[in-house]
N, C-alpha and C positions, 0 to 999 in steps of 0.2 A: 746243358740246352743241347750243345753241339751234337751231344751222343744222339739225341733225339732226332736230330735232322739225319745224322749218317744212318741210322737204324732204318728211317723211311726210305732212304734210297735204295736199300736192299729189297725193297717191295716191287711187285710188278706193276707197269705203269697204268693198270686199271684201277688196283686196289688205291694207287695214290692219287688219281682222279677222283674216286669215290671219296676220298677221305678229304681232299680239297674242297669238294662240292658241299659235303656236309658241313665243314668248316664255314664257308661263305654262306649257306643256309642258315645255320645257328646265328652267326653275326648278324645276317638281314634281321632275322626274327627278334633277337636282343635290342636291335636299334628301333624296330616298329613297337615293341612292348609298350611304352608308355602311351604312345598315342592310343592304343587299343584300351588301356586301362582308364584314360580320360573319357573317351568314347563310349565305354560300358557305363562309366560313372555318370554321363549325361542321360543316359537312356534309362538306369535305375531312378534318376531324380525324377525323369517324367513320368516314369510308372507309379511311382510313390503318390505324385501330386494328382494322378487320375485314380488311384485307388481312394485318397482321401476324398476326391469330389464324389465318387460313387458312395462311398459310406455315408456321406453326408446327405446324399439324395436318397438313400435307402432309410436313412433316419427321419427324414421329412414325408417320406411315403408311409412309413410304418405308424407316425403319429396321426396322420390324416384318415388311417384306416379305422372302421367302425371297431368297437370294442368286442372281443370274443364272448359268445354266448355263457350263460351262467352255467356252472359246472355240473347242476341238477338235471340240465337237459340232455347233456352228453354223458354216455357211459364213461366212468373213469379209467377202466382197461377193458375192452372188448374181448380181449383174448384170455382174461383170467376166468376161472371156473370156480364157483363157491360150492364147496362139497359138504356143508354144514345144512 
């Protein structure tokens, strides 16, 4: 480990400053990671509940609609051509 510190002493001061800034940034991000994960977990749970409510409302809307017309009244496939 001592060799690592002595090898960084030979680097220019600007490179040392960039390395230290990167190390501090990664450390702060690593500390904040659990808070971000739990925040996203709460949002995903809220989205899931909203989707369940939307699906329930769509099911009740589908049940209240009139049944589709008989299949005899509408063409089975308007784009098909009968060559016989």
